[in-house]
ROMI-356658 format. One line per field, with one value per residue: residue in three letters; chain; x, y, z of N, C-alpha, C in turn. Coordinates in Angstrom, 1 decimal, padded with zeros to 4 digits. Layout:
<sites>
mivo: (ala,...)
kero: (A,...)
nu: (X,...)
nv: (Y,...)
nw: (Z,...)
cau: (X,...)
cav: (Y,...)
caw: (Z,...)
cu: (X,...)
cv: (Y,...)
cw: (Z,...)
</sites>
This chain:
<sites>
mivo: (unk,unk,unk,unk,unk,unk,unk,unk,unk,unk,unk,unk,unk,unk,unk,unk,unk,unk,unk,unk,unk,unk,unk,unk,unk,unk,unk,unk,unk,unk,unk,unk,unk,unk,unk,unk,unk,unk,unk,unk,unk,unk,unk,unk,unk,unk,unk,unk,unk,unk,unk,unk,unk,unk,unk,unk,unk,unk,unk,unk,unk,unk,unk,unk,unk,unk,unk,unk,unk,unk,unk,unk,unk,unk,unk,unk,unk,unk,unk,unk,unk,unk,unk,unk,unk,unk,unk,unk,unk,unk,unk,unk,unk,unk,unk,unk,unk,unk,unk,unk,unk,unk,unk,unk,unk,unk,unk,unk,unk,unk,unk,unk,unk,unk,unk,unk,unk,unk,unk,unk,unk,unk,unk,unk,unk,unk,unk,unk,unk,unk,unk,unk,unk,unk,unk,unk,unk,unk,unk,unk,unk,unk,unk,unk,unk,unk,unk,unk,unk,unk,unk,unk,unk,unk,unk,unk,unk,unk,unk,unk,unk,unk,unk,unk,unk,unk,unk,unk,unk,unk,unk,unk,unk,unk,unk,unk,unk,unk,unk,unk,unk,unk,unk,unk,unk,unk,unk,unk,unk,unk,unk,unk,unk)
kero: (A,A,A,A,A,A,A,A,A,A,A,A,A,A,A,A,A,A,A,A,A,A,A,A,A,A,A,A,A,A,A,A,A,A,A,A,A,A,A,A,A,A,A,A,A,A,A,A,A,A,A,A,A,A,A,A,A,A,A,A,A,A,A,A,A,A,A,A,A,A,A,A,A,A,A,A,A,A,A,A,A,A,A,A,A,A,A,A,A,A,A,A,A,A,A,A,A,A,A,A,A,A,A,A,A,A,A,A,A,A,A,A,A,A,A,A,A,A,A,A,A,A,A,A,A,A,A,A,A,A,A,A,A,A,A,A,A,A,A,A,A,A,A,A,A,A,A,A,A,A,A,A,A,A,A,A,A,A,A,A,A,A,A,A,A,A,A,A,A,A,A,A,A,A,A,A,A,A,A,A,A,A,A,A,A,A,A,A,A,A,A,A,A)
nu: (-009.3,-012.6,-014.6,-017.8,-020.6,-023.2,-026.3,-028.0,-031.5,-033.2,-035.5,-039.2,-040.3,-040.5,-038.1,-037.2,-035.5,-033.4,-032.7,-032.9,-030.1,-028.1,-028.6,-027.3,-025.0,-024.0,-024.0,-021.6,-019.5,-017.3,-017.2,-019.1,-018.6,-020.1,-023.3,-025.9,-029.2,-031.4,-034.7,-035.2,-037.5,-038.9,-038.0,-038.9,-037.2,-038.1,-039.0,-035.4,-034.9,-032.9,-031.0,-028.2,-027.3,-029.2,-029.8,-028.6,-027.6,-029.1,-028.4,-029.7,-032.2,-034.2,-036.1,-036.3,-034.0,-031.8,-031.9,-030.5,-028.5,-026.9,-026.1,-024.9,-022.8,-021.5,-020.7,-018.7,-018.3,-020.6,-023.8,-025.6,-028.3,-030.4,-033.1,-033.0,-034.5,-035.6,-033.3,-031.6,-031.0,-033.1,-036.2,-036.3,-033.8,-031.9,-033.3,-032.2,-029.2,-029.6,-030.1,-027.0,-025.8,-027.3,-026.2,-023.2,-023.0,-023.7,-023.1,-020.9,-021.1,-019.2,-019.2,-018.2,-015.3,-015.3,-016.6,-014.8,-012.3,-013.8,-016.0,-017.9,-020.2,-022.7,-025.4,-028.2,-030.6,-031.8,-033.9,-033.4,-031.6,-028.8,-026.1,-025.3,-027.4,-027.4,-025.5,-025.9,-027.0,-024.7,-022.7,-024.2,-023.1,-020.3,-019.3,-020.3,-018.5,-016.6,-016.5,-016.8,-014.4,-014.6,-013.8,-014.4,-016.5,-017.7,-020.7,-022.8,-024.3,-027.7,-030.2,-033.2,-037.2,-039.6,-040.6,-038.8,-037.0,-034.5,-033.1,-032.2,-030.1,-027.7,-025.2,-025.4,-025.4,-023.4,-021.4,-022.1,-020.9,-018.3,-018.0,-017.9,-015.3,-013.3,-010.7,-011.4,-010.8,-009.7,-012.1,-012.7,-013.2,-014.4,-012.6,-010.5,-008.4)
nv: (-150.0,-151.2,-149.7,-148.0,-147.0,-144.5,-143.6,-141.0,-139.7,-136.9,-135.8,-135.0,-136.3,-138.8,-140.4,-137.8,-134.9,-134.5,-137.4,-138.5,-137.4,-138.0,-140.8,-141.4,-140.2,-142.1,-144.3,-144.6,-145.5,-147.6,-151.4,-153.6,-151.5,-150.9,-150.1,-147.8,-146.9,-144.8,-143.5,-140.6,-139.7,-141.9,-142.9,-141.8,-139.3,-138.6,-134.9,-133.7,-133.1,-131.8,-133.0,-132.3,-131.3,-132.4,-134.9,-137.9,-139.8,-142.4,-145.4,-145.5,-148.8,-149.5,-148.9,-145.8,-143.8,-145.9,-147.2,-145.3,-144.3,-146.6,-147.3,-145.0,-145.0,-147.1,-145.9,-145.4,-143.1,-140.4,-139.6,-136.8,-136.1,-134.0,-132.0,-128.9,-127.0,-123.6,-122.3,-124.0,-127.2,-129.6,-130.4,-132.6,-133.2,-131.6,-132.4,-135.1,-134.2,-132.8,-134.8,-135.9,-134.4,-135.6,-138.3,-137.8,-137.8,-140.4,-143.2,-145.6,-145.3,-143.5,-141.4,-139.1,-139.5,-142.2,-140.4,-139.2,-138.4,-139.8,-138.9,-137.0,-135.6,-134.0,-134.2,-132.0,-130.6,-127.3,-124.6,-122.5,-120.7,-119.8,-120.5,-119.9,-119.4,-121.9,-121.9,-121.5,-124.4,-126.1,-124.5,-125.2,-128.3,-128.0,-126.9,-128.7,-131.1,-130.1,-130.1,-132.5,-133.6,-134.6,-135.4,-133.4,-133.7,-132.0,-130.3,-131.9,-130.1,-129.5,-128.6,-128.3,-128.6,-128.9,-133.0,-135.9,-132.7,-132.7,-134.5,-133.1,-131.5,-131.1,-130.5,-130.8,-133.8,-134.4,-133.7,-135.5,-137.4,-137.8,-136.9,-138.7,-139.2,-137.7,-137.0,-136.1,-133.1,-132.6,-131.2,-128.3,-125.0,-121.5,-119.6,-120.8,-120.9)
nw: (-107.7,-108.8,-110.8,-109.5,-110.5,-110.0,-110.7,-110.4,-110.0,-110.2,-111.0,-111.1,-113.5,-115.4,-117.4,-118.9,-120.1,-119.1,-117.7,-120.5,-121.0,-119.4,-119.7,-122.6,-121.9,-120.4,-122.1,-123.3,-121.5,-120.6,-121.6,-119.4,-116.9,-114.1,-113.4,-111.9,-111.8,-109.7,-108.9,-107.2,-106.8,-106.7,-104.9,-102.5,-100.1,-097.0,-095.8,-094.3,-091.6,-089.2,-086.8,-085.3,-082.9,-081.0,-080.7,-081.1,-083.4,-086.0,-087.5,-090.8,-091.5,-093.3,-096.1,-098.1,-097.4,-095.9,-098.3,-100.5,-098.8,-098.7,-101.3,-102.0,-100.9,-101.7,-104.2,-106.5,-108.3,-109.3,-110.0,-110.6,-111.9,-112.4,-113.5,-114.6,-112.0,-111.4,-111.3,-109.9,-108.4,-108.7,-105.8,-105.1,-105.2,-103.7,-101.0,-101.1,-100.9,-098.5,-096.7,-096.4,-094.3,-092.4,-092.7,-092.3,-089.6,-089.2,-087.0,-088.1,-090.4,-091.6,-093.2,-094.6,-095.0,-096.2,-099.1,-099.8,-102.4,-104.1,-107.1,-108.3,-110.2,-112.6,-114.0,-116.2,-117.8,-119.2,-120.1,-121.2,-123.7,-122.6,-120.7,-118.5,-116.7,-115.6,-113.2,-110.6,-109.8,-110.6,-109.2,-106.6,-107.0,-107.6,-105.0,-103.1,-104.2,-103.0,-099.9,-099.5,-099.9,-102.7,-106.2,-108.4,-111.7,-113.7,-115.2,-117.1,-119.5,-121.5,-123.8,-123.2,-122.8,-123.4,-123.5,-125.5,-126.4,-125.8,-127.6,-129.5,-129.2,-130.5,-129.8,-127.2,-127.4,-128.6,-126.7,-124.3,-125.8,-125.0,-121.9,-119.5,-119.6,-119.3,-116.6,-113.7,-111.8,-107.9,-105.9,-105.6,-103.1,-104.6,-103.2,-103.4,-104.9)
cau: (-010.8,-013.7,-015.9,-019.5,-021.7,-024.8,-027.4,-029.5,-032.4,-033.8,-037.1,-040.6,-040.7,-039.2,-037.7,-037.6,-034.7,-032.0,-032.9,-032.3,-029.1,-027.3,-028.2,-026.9,-023.5,-023.7,-023.9,-020.2,-018.7,-016.5,-018.7,-018.9,-018.9,-021.8,-024.2,-027.2,-030.6,-032.0,-035.7,-035.3,-039.1,-040.3,-037.8,-038.5,-037.4,-039.0,-037.8,-034.5,-034.3,-031.6,-030.9,-026.8,-027.5,-030.4,-030.0,-027.7,-027.7,-029.0,-028.5,-031.4,-032.1,-035.3,-037.2,-035.8,-033.1,-031.1,-031.0,-029.9,-027.3,-026.0,-026.2,-024.1,-021.7,-020.9,-020.5,-017.0,-018.8,-021.8,-024.2,-026.7,-028.8,-031.6,-033.3,-032.3,-035.8,-035.6,-032.4,-031.0,-031.1,-034.4,-036.6,-036.1,-032.5,-031.9,-033.8,-031.5,-028.2,-029.4,-029.9,-025.9,-025.5,-027.4,-025.4,-022.2,-022.8,-024.2,-022.5,-020.3,-021.3,-017.8,-019.3,-017.1,-014.1,-015.5,-016.7,-013.6,-011.4,-015.0,-016.5,-019.7,-020.7,-023.7,-026.0,-029.4,-031.5,-032.5,-034.8,-032.4,-029.9,-027.7,-026.0,-024.7,-028.4,-027.1,-024.1,-026.3,-027.0,-023.0,-021.7,-024.4,-022.7,-019.0,-019.3,-020.6,-017.8,-015.5,-016.5,-016.6,-012.7,-013.7,-013.5,-016.2,-016.7,-018.7,-022.4,-023.3,-025.7,-028.1,-031.4,-034.8,-038.0,-040.6,-040.0,-037.6,-036.2,-032.9,-032.1,-032.2,-029.8,-026.7,-024.0,-025.5,-025.4,-021.7,-020.0,-022.4,-019.8,-017.1,-018.6,-017.1,-014.0,-012.7,-010.4,-012.2,-009.7,-010.0,-013.0,-012.3,-014.1,-013.9,-011.8,-008.8,-008.4)
cav: (-149.7,-151.3,-147.7,-148.6,-145.5,-144.5,-142.2,-140.3,-139.4,-136.1,-135.6,-135.6,-136.8,-140.5,-140.3,-136.4,-134.7,-134.6,-138.3,-138.8,-136.8,-139.1,-141.9,-141.1,-140.3,-143.6,-145.3,-144.0,-145.5,-148.9,-152.3,-154.0,-150.9,-150.8,-148.5,-148.0,-146.0,-144.9,-142.2,-140.3,-139.2,-143.3,-143.5,-140.3,-139.4,-137.1,-133.9,-133.5,-132.6,-131.1,-133.5,-132.2,-130.7,-132.4,-136.6,-139.5,-140.6,-144.0,-145.6,-146.4,-150.0,-150.0,-147.6,-145.2,-143.3,-147.2,-147.4,-144.5,-144.3,-147.4,-147.2,-143.6,-145.0,-148.0,-145.4,-144.5,-142.3,-140.5,-138.6,-136.0,-135.7,-133.0,-131.0,-126.9,-126.6,-122.5,-122.2,-125.2,-128.6,-130.3,-130.3,-134.2,-133.5,-131.1,-133.1,-136.1,-133.3,-132.4,-136.3,-136.3,-133.7,-136.4,-139.0,-137.5,-138.0,-141.8,-144.2,-146.5,-144.7,-142.8,-140.7,-138.0,-140.4,-143.0,-140.5,-138.3,-138.7,-140.4,-138.5,-136.4,-135.2,-133.7,-133.6,-130.7,-129.9,-126.2,-124.6,-121.5,-121.0,-119.0,-121.4,-119.1,-119.2,-123.1,-121.4,-121.9,-125.8,-126.3,-124.3,-126.4,-129.7,-128.1,-127.0,-130.1,-132.2,-129.3,-130.1,-133.8,-133.6,-135.4,-134.8,-133.0,-134.0,-131.0,-130.6,-131.8,-129.2,-129.6,-127.7,-129.3,-128.1,-130.2,-134.3,-135.3,-132.2,-132.4,-134.9,-132.3,-130.2,-131.9,-130.2,-131.6,-135.4,-134.8,-133.3,-136.8,-138.8,-137.7,-137.1,-139.4,-139.9,-137.0,-137.1,-134.8,-132.7,-132.4,-130.3,-126.8,-123.8,-120.6,-118.3,-122.0,-121.1)
caw: (-107.5,-109.9,-111.0,-109.7,-111.7,-109.2,-111.1,-109.5,-111.2,-109.7,-112.0,-111.0,-114.5,-115.6,-119.1,-118.9,-121.1,-117.9,-118.1,-121.9,-121.9,-118.3,-120.6,-123.4,-121.6,-120.2,-123.4,-124.0,-120.9,-121.0,-121.2,-117.6,-115.8,-113.0,-113.8,-111.3,-111.7,-108.6,-108.9,-106.0,-107.1,-106.8,-103.2,-101.7,-098.4,-095.9,-095.5,-093.8,-090.2,-088.7,-085.5,-085.4,-081.5,-080.1,-081.1,-081.4,-084.9,-085.8,-089.1,-091.6,-091.4,-094.1,-096.6,-099.2,-096.6,-096.0,-100.1,-100.6,-098.3,-098.7,-102.9,-101.9,-100.2,-102.9,-105.1,-107.0,-109.4,-108.2,-110.8,-109.8,-112.5,-112.0,-114.1,-113.8,-111.5,-110.7,-111.3,-109.2,-108.4,-107.9,-104.5,-104.7,-105.2,-103.0,-099.7,-100.6,-100.2,-097.3,-095.5,-096.5,-093.0,-090.9,-092.8,-091.9,-088.4,-088.4,-086.3,-089.1,-092.3,-091.8,-095.0,-095.3,-095.4,-097.6,-100.0,-100.0,-103.5,-105.2,-108.3,-108.3,-111.7,-112.8,-115.8,-116.2,-118.7,-118.8,-121.2,-121.1,-124.6,-122.1,-119.7,-117.5,-116.1,-114.8,-112.1,-109.0,-109.8,-110.7,-107.9,-105.5,-106.9,-106.9,-103.1,-102.6,-104.0,-102.3,-098.6,-099.2,-100.4,-103.8,-107.7,-109.3,-112.9,-113.6,-115.5,-119.0,-120.0,-122.7,-123.4,-123.7,-122.0,-124.0,-123.4,-126.1,-126.5,-125.5,-128.9,-130.8,-128.8,-131.2,-129.4,-125.7,-127.3,-128.9,-125.2,-123.9,-125.9,-124.1,-120.6,-118.5,-120.4,-118.8,-115.2,-112.6,-110.2,-106.8,-106.2,-104.7,-103.5,-105.2,-102.4,-103.1,-106.4)
cu: (-011.7,-014.7,-017.1,-020.2,-022.9,-025.1,-029.0,-030.4,-033.3,-035.0,-038.2,-040.5,-039.6,-039.2,-037.9,-036.0,-033.7,-031.9,-032.1,-030.9,-028.2,-027.6,-027.5,-025.5,-023.5,-023.7,-022.4,-019.3,-018.2,-017.6,-017.7,-018.7,-020.5,-021.9,-025.5,-028.2,-031.1,-033.3,-035.4,-036.7,-040.0,-039.1,-037.7,-038.0,-038.2,-037.9,-036.8,-034.6,-033.1,-031.3,-029.2,-026.5,-028.0,-030.3,-029.0,-028.5,-027.9,-028.8,-029.4,-031.2,-033.1,-035.3,-035.9,-034.2,-031.7,-030.9,-030.5,-028.5,-026.1,-025.6,-025.3,-023.1,-021.1,-020.8,-019.0,-017.4,-020.5,-022.6,-025.6,-027.5,-030.4,-031.6,-033.2,-033.9,-035.4,-034.4,-031.2,-031.0,-032.6,-035.0,-036.0,-034.2,-032.1,-032.0,-032.8,-029.8,-028.6,-029.5,-028.2,-025.3,-025.9,-026.4,-023.8,-021.8,-023.4,-023.1,-022.4,-020.3,-019.8,-018.2,-018.5,-016.0,-014.0,-015.9,-015.7,-012.6,-012.8,-014.8,-017.6,-019.6,-022.1,-024.3,-027.5,-029.1,-031.9,-033.3,-034.7,-031.2,-029.0,-027.2,-025.4,-026.2,-028.1,-026.3,-024.9,-026.3,-025.3,-022.2,-022.0,-023.4,-021.0,-018.8,-019.1,-019.6,-016.7,-015.6,-016.2,-015.3,-013.0,-013.8,-014.5,-015.1,-016.7,-019.6,-021.9,-023.9,-026.3,-029.3,-032.2,-035.8,-039.1,-039.9,-039.7,-036.8,-034.6,-032.2,-032.3,-031.3,-028.2,-025.3,-023.8,-024.6,-024.2,-021.4,-020.6,-021.3,-018.5,-017.2,-017.8,-015.5,-013.1,-011.8,-010.4,-010.9,-010.3,-011.1,-012.6,-013.7,-013.4,-012.5,-010.1,-008.2,-006.5)
cv: (-150.2,-149.7,-148.4,-146.6,-145.0,-143.0,-142.1,-139.5,-138.4,-135.6,-135.9,-135.8,-137.9,-139.5,-138.9,-136.2,-134.8,-135.9,-138.9,-138.4,-138.0,-140.1,-142.2,-141.1,-141.4,-144.6,-145.4,-144.6,-147.4,-150.4,-152.7,-153.2,-150.7,-149.8,-148.9,-146.7,-146.3,-143.7,-141.8,-139.8,-140.6,-143.8,-142.0,-140.6,-138.2,-135.9,-133.8,-132.9,-132.4,-131.5,-133.0,-132.1,-131.7,-134.0,-136.8,-140.1,-141.9,-144.2,-145.6,-147.6,-150.1,-148.6,-147.1,-144.3,-144.3,-147.2,-146.9,-144.0,-145.6,-147.5,-145.5,-144.2,-146.0,-147.3,-145.0,-143.1,-141.8,-139.2,-138.3,-135.6,-135.1,-131.7,-129.5,-126.7,-124.6,-122.0,-123.0,-126.4,-128.9,-130.3,-131.9,-134.2,-132.6,-131.8,-134.3,-135.5,-132.9,-133.4,-136.3,-135.4,-134.5,-137.6,-139.3,-137.7,-139.1,-142.3,-145.2,-146.4,-144.5,-141.7,-139.6,-138.3,-141.5,-142.4,-139.4,-139.2,-139.4,-139.1,-137.7,-135.4,-134.8,-133.4,-132.7,-130.5,-128.6,-125.6,-122.7,-121.9,-120.2,-119.9,-121.0,-119.1,-120.4,-122.6,-121.9,-123.5,-126.2,-125.5,-125.3,-127.7,-129.5,-127.5,-128.0,-131.2,-131.8,-129.7,-130.9,-134.3,-134.9,-134.7,-134.4,-133.1,-132.7,-131.4,-130.9,-131.4,-129.3,-128.9,-128.6,-128.7,-129.1,-131.8,-134.7,-134.2,-131.9,-133.8,-134.0,-131.7,-131.4,-131.8,-130.4,-133.1,-135.1,-134.6,-134.5,-137.6,-138.8,-137.1,-137.8,-139.7,-138.7,-137.6,-135.8,-134.4,-132.9,-131.3,-128.8,-125.6,-122.4,-119.6,-119.8,-121.6,-119.6)
cw: (-108.7,-110.1,-111.0,-110.0,-110.6,-110.4,-110.9,-109.9,-110.0,-110.1,-111.6,-112.4,-115.2,-117.3,-119.4,-119.6,-120.5,-118.2,-119.5,-121.8,-120.6,-119.3,-121.5,-123.0,-121.0,-121.1,-123.7,-122.7,-120.7,-120.4,-120.0,-116.4,-115.1,-113.2,-112.9,-111.4,-110.7,-109.2,-107.8,-105.5,-106.3,-105.3,-102.6,-100.1,-098.0,-096.0,-094.1,-092.3,-089.1,-087.0,-084.6,-083.7,-080.6,-080.3,-081.5,-082.6,-085.3,-087.7,-089.7,-091.8,-092.7,-095.2,-097.7,-098.7,-096.3,-097.8,-100.4,-100.6,-098.3,-100.9,-102.8,-101.9,-101.2,-103.6,-105.3,-107.6,-108.9,-109.2,-110.2,-111.3,-112.7,-112.9,-113.4,-113.4,-110.9,-110.5,-110.7,-109.3,-107.7,-106.6,-104.2,-104.5,-104.0,-101.4,-099.8,-100.4,-099.0,-096.3,-095.4,-094.6,-092.1,-090.9,-092.4,-090.5,-087.7,-088.3,-087.2,-089.9,-092.6,-093.3,-095.6,-095.4,-096.5,-098.7,-100.5,-101.2,-104.6,-105.9,-107.7,-109.8,-111.6,-114.2,-115.7,-117.9,-118.4,-120.3,-121.3,-122.3,-124.0,-120.8,-118.9,-116.3,-114.9,-113.3,-111.3,-108.9,-109.9,-109.6,-106.7,-105.4,-106.6,-105.6,-102.7,-102.4,-103.0,-101.3,-098.5,-099.2,-101.8,-105.0,-108.1,-110.9,-113.9,-114.2,-117.1,-119.0,-121.0,-122.7,-124.0,-122.3,-122.6,-123.9,-124.9,-126.8,-126.8,-126.5,-130.1,-130.6,-129.5,-130.7,-128.1,-126.0,-127.8,-127.0,-124.1,-124.2,-125.1,-122.4,-119.9,-119.2,-120.1,-117.4,-114.5,-112.1,-109.4,-107.0,-105.5,-104.9,-104.3,-104.5,-102.2,-104.3,-106.1)
</sites>
């Protein structure tokens, strides 16, 4: 299967540190690799309404939900590029992941089976020198991948608060060059180790 990278930008600010870091990593992908960039702020989803036990699910046919569902299903590699907001993913990103619950029940999407075996990656910028504070974000993405039977490529971390700060993080810039070169393992929950 030809690899198709979908970069989902979860920041409320365009061209922020997380996006810059993700773009640096994407520069290292082989020529001809399909790359698609979608801003979750520019394609806002409504708040997720849990209808698991109340209603039939209908596949969205237009708007941000249809766009994001179709783009997600088409991706072999899904990159969540979310800044660290209050020690986890951004509200835009969380809302997108919440919609996965509905897509699991959407007729014809076969969402879980389609996503199984594909790869989830993360990219984040944080304003802490201590990267351990990003563990809730890393856990969210790892556990999402584990639940879906996906591979998890880990999270590319960088330090930056003001716009452009990330470019001064030479260690993050160096990690970005090799980030997508690894062969990610199947994601596992901590209790499976």
